C-alpha positions in Angstrom: -17.5 -8.6 2.5 -15.8 -11.7 3.8 -12.1 -12.0 3.1 -10.3 -14.8 1.3 -9.3 -17.0 4.1 -13.0 -18.1 4.1 -13.2 -16.8 8.0 -16.1 -14.8 9.2 -13.7 -11.8 9.4 -14.9 -8.5 6.6 -12.3 -6.7 4.6 -13.6 -3.6 6.7 -12.6 -5.4 10.3 -9.2 -6.3 8.5 -8.6 -2.9 7.7 -9.8 -1.4 10.8 -7.2 -4.0 12.2 -4.8 -2.4 10.2 -4.8 1.0 11.5 -5.0 -0.3 15.1 -2.0 -2.3 14.2 -0.3 1.1 12.7 -1.4 3.4 15.4 0.2 1.1 18.4 3.6 1.0 16.3 4.0 4.9 15.6 2.8 5.0 19.7 6.3 3.2 20.3 7.9 6.3 18.2 5.1 9.0 19.5 5.1 10.3 15.9 5.4 8.9 12.3 3.8 8.0 9.1 0.3 7.4 10.2 -1.5 9.7 8.3 -0.3 7.3 5.1 -1.1 4.3 6.9 -4.6 5.1 8.1 -5.6 6.6 4.6 -4.1 3.2 2.7 -5.3 0.5 5.1 -8.4 -0.2 2.9 -6.2 -0.7 -0.2 -4.1 -3.2 2.1 -6.9 -5.0 3.3 -7.8 -5.8 -0.3 -4.2 -6.4 -1.6 -3.7 -8.8 1.6 -7.2 -10.5 1.9 -8.8 -10.5 -1.0 -6.7 -10.3 -4.2 -3.1 -11.5 -3.7 -2.0 -15.5 -3.0 0.6 -15.8 -0.5 1.5 -18.2 2.3 1.8 -16.4 5.3 4.5 -18.9 7.3 6.4 -19.0 4.0 7.1 -15.9 2.9 9.7 -17.0 0.1 7.2 -19.0 -1.6 8.0 -19.3 -5.3 4.3 -19.1 -6.6 3.4 -16.1 -4.4 2.1 -12.6 -5.8 5.1 -10.1 -5.2 4.0 -6.6 -3.1 6.5 -4.1 -3.8 6.8 -1.1 -1.5 8.4 1.9 -3.7 7.4 4.3 -1.0 9.9 3.0 2.0 8.1 5.5 4.3 5.1 3.6 4.3 6.5 0.7 5.8 4.4 1.4 9.2 1.3 0.3 7.0 2.7 -2.5 5.3 3.7 -4.2 8.7 0.6 -3.7 10.1 -0.8 -5.5 6.9 1.5 -8.1 7.4 0.8 -8.5 11.1 -2.6 -8.7 10.7 -2.3 -11.5 7.7 0.3 -13.4 10.1 3.7 -12.9 8.2 5.2 -10.9 11.1 3.9 -11.7 15.1 1.9 -8.9 16.6 4.5 -8.8 19.6 7.2 -7.0 17.4 4.8 -4.1 17.1 6.4 -2.8 20.7 10.0 -2.7 18.9 8.9 -0.5 15.8 11.6 1.6 14.8 14.2 0.9 17.7 17.8 -0.4 17.1 17.8 -4.1 16.0 14.2 -4.2 15.2 12.8 -6.0 12.1 10.8 -3.5 11.8 12.7 0.0 10.7 11.2 3.2 10.0 11.7 3.1 6.2 10.9 -0.5 4.9 14.1 -3.0 4.0 14.2 -6.1 2.7 17.1 -7.2 4.4 15.8 -6.9 7.7 12.1 -7.8 7.3 10.4 -11.1 6.2 7.9 -10.4 3.7 9.3 -7.2 2.3 10.0 -7.8 -1.0 12.3 -4.7 -1.6 14.2 -1.5 0.0 11.9 1.1 -0.9 13.0 5.2 0.1 14.7 6.6 -3.2 11.4 7.5 -4.6 10.5 6.8 -8.2 12.7 3.5 -8.2 9.7 0.9 -7.1 8.2 0.6 -10.3 11.1 -0.1 -12.3 12.1 -2.6 -10.2 8.6 -4.1 -10.4 8.5 -4.1 -14.1 12.0 -6.3 -14.0 10.5 -8.6 -11.6 7.2 -9.1 -13.3 9.3 -9.7 -16.9 11.6 -12.3 -14.8 8.4 -14.1 -14.0 6.9 -14.2 -17.4 10.1 -15.5 -19.0 10.2 -18.5 -15.8 6.4 -19.5 -16.9 5.5 -18.1 -13.2 1.7 -17.1 -13.1 2.2 -14.8 -10.2 1.4 -11.3 -10.0 3.7 -8.5 -9.1 1.6 -5.5 -7.3 3.7 -2.0 -6.7 2.4 0.3 -4.6 3.7 3.8 -5.3 2.7 7.2 -4.3 1.3 10.3 -6.2 4.5 11.9 -5.6 6.2 9.6 -7.3 4.3 10.2 -10.7 6.6 13.3 -10.6 9.6 11.4 -11.1 11.1 10.6 -15.0 11.8 7.3 -14.0 8.1 6.1 -13.1 7.3 6.9 -16.6 10.3 4.9 -18.0 8.9 2.0 -16.2 5.5 3.0 -17.5 6.9 2.8 -20.9 9.1 -0.7 -20.7 6.1 -2.4 -18.8 3.9 -1.8 -22.3 6.8 -2.9 -24.4 7.1 -6.1 -22.6 3.3 -6.4 -22.3 3.4 -7.3 -18.6 -0.1 -8.4 -17.7 0.6 -9.9 -14.8 1.8 -6.0 -13.3 -0.6 -4.1 -11.2 0.4 -0.6 -10.2 -1.4 0.8 -7.3 -1.2 4.8 -7.1 -1.9 6.0 -3.4 -3.2 9.5 -4.3 -3.5 11.4 -0.9 -2.7 14.8 -2.6 0.1 15.3 0.6 3.9 15.7 0.1 6.5 16.7 2.8 6.1 20.2 1.3 2.5 20.7 1.1 -0.4 19.4 -1.4 0.7 17.4 -4.3 -1.4 19.7 -6.3 1.2 22.6 -5.8 4.4 20.5 -6.7 3.0 19.2 -9.9 -0.4 20.1 -11.8 -2.7 17.2 -11.5 -3.9 15.7 -15.0 -6.8 13.1 -15.2 -4.4 10.1 -14.1 -5.9 7.3 -15.4 -6.5 8.9 -18.6 -3.0 9.4 -18.7 -2.0 6.1 -18.0 -4.5 4.8 -20.2 -2.5 6.9 -23.1 0.5 5.5 -22.0 -0.9 1.8 -23.1 -2.1 0.7 -19.5 -5.3 -0.7 -18.5 -6.2 2.3 -16.1 -8.8 2.5 -13.4 -9.5 5.2 -10.7 -11.4 4.7 -7.7 -12.4 6.1 -4.1 -9.5 4.1 -2.5 -11.3 4.1 1.2 -14.6 2.5 -0.9 -14.1 -1.3 0.1 -16.7 -2.3 -2.5 -15.0 0.1 -5.5 -11.7 -1.2 -4.6 -12.7 -5.0 -4.6 -14.4 -4.5 -8.0 -11.3 -2.6 -9.2 -8.8 -5.5 -8.1 -11.1 -8.1 -9.6 -10.9 -6.2 -12.8 -7.3 -5.7 -12.9 -6.3 -9.3 -12.3 -8.9 -10.4 -14.9 -8.5 -8.3 -17.8 -7.7 -9.7 -20.6 -5.7 -7.8 -23.0 -2.0 -8.2 -23.0 -1.0 -4.9 -20.6 -0.1 -3.8 -17.6 -3.1 -2.7 -15.3 -2.7 0.5 -13.0 -5.6 1.4 -9.9 -5.0 5.1 -8.9 -7.1 5.0 -5.2 -7.7 8.5 -4.2 -7.4 8.3 -0.2 -7.9 10.4 2.6 -4.7 10.7 4.9 -5.6 9.9 8.6 -8.8 8.0 7.3 -11.1 6.4 10.4 -9.9 9.2 12.9 -11.3 12.3 12.4 -9.7 14.4 14.7 -6.6 13.5 12.8 -7.9 13.7 9.7 -8.7 17.7 10.1 -5.2 18.5 10.9 -3.5 20.5 8.1 -0.2 18.8 8.3 -0.7 15.2 7.8 2.7 14.1 6.0 4.3 13.3 9.3 2.1 13.2 12.2 3.1 14.2 15.3 0.3 13.2 18.1 0.3 14.0 21.6 0.5 11.4 24.3 -3.1 11.1 25.8 -4.2 10.9 21.8 -3.3 8.0 21.0 -5.4 6.3 23.0 -8.1 8.5 22.1 -7.6 7.5 18.1 -7.2 3.7 19.3 -10.8 4.6 20.9 -12.5 5.8 17.8 -11.6 3.0 15.9 -12.8 0.6 19.0 -16.0 2.8 18.8 -16.8 1.9 15.0 -15.8 -1.5 15.1 -18.4 -2.1 18.0 -20.9 -0.2 15.9 
């Protein structure tokens, strides 16, 4: 499955590269939110190399689709995608999380080209995305707003206020993407708040809702295409069920994956796993 650039690089190859960039960044600090980055890499490959319109060398281009990262600690994943897309230089990987770096551990719009919003206070991103989508509509700008939010944010009341506002304003240029990896800082998401059928719940609020395997590239491509082309004047959501640390089996098997500490010799082992998969 080729990407939208017209190159011979497949979306699966893009996803592996995103995982590799993220591992190399986390290696700088010896730890980090690598579980989320590995899990969401397939989604980011589809957003940045299939679905979204943007110009890598012109991050402020007015006609660009916006990508709003509500979950600030997923910044390592988005940096990896932007490095692969050519928005950020690969040479900055070695600066991740350091003083004066443009790649802080939590995403900040004031630091990083291409980072649209400052995330971190969970439950705020969808509200910001609603405002941006409404503003674009009023200006007659056909761009889409993508908002990546976490399953934990579905327990925030502000998220559901934004859900209702998006329906009120018929924001058919808004695509919410929920990373449902069933992990929070204190344990499984289902232990913190009972899970209900997610797509059905969003649909009941008035959204066009889909739920897919977030690590199935073909399913993701079909879902994002359907979200962009859905004819009804309503916002769209894709609930993506992902696996933490996807692509590195010995990390996938760990019980605690929200914030992963990796032993020095394990970084090269993890990179070798990805390289071996690429060579198959």
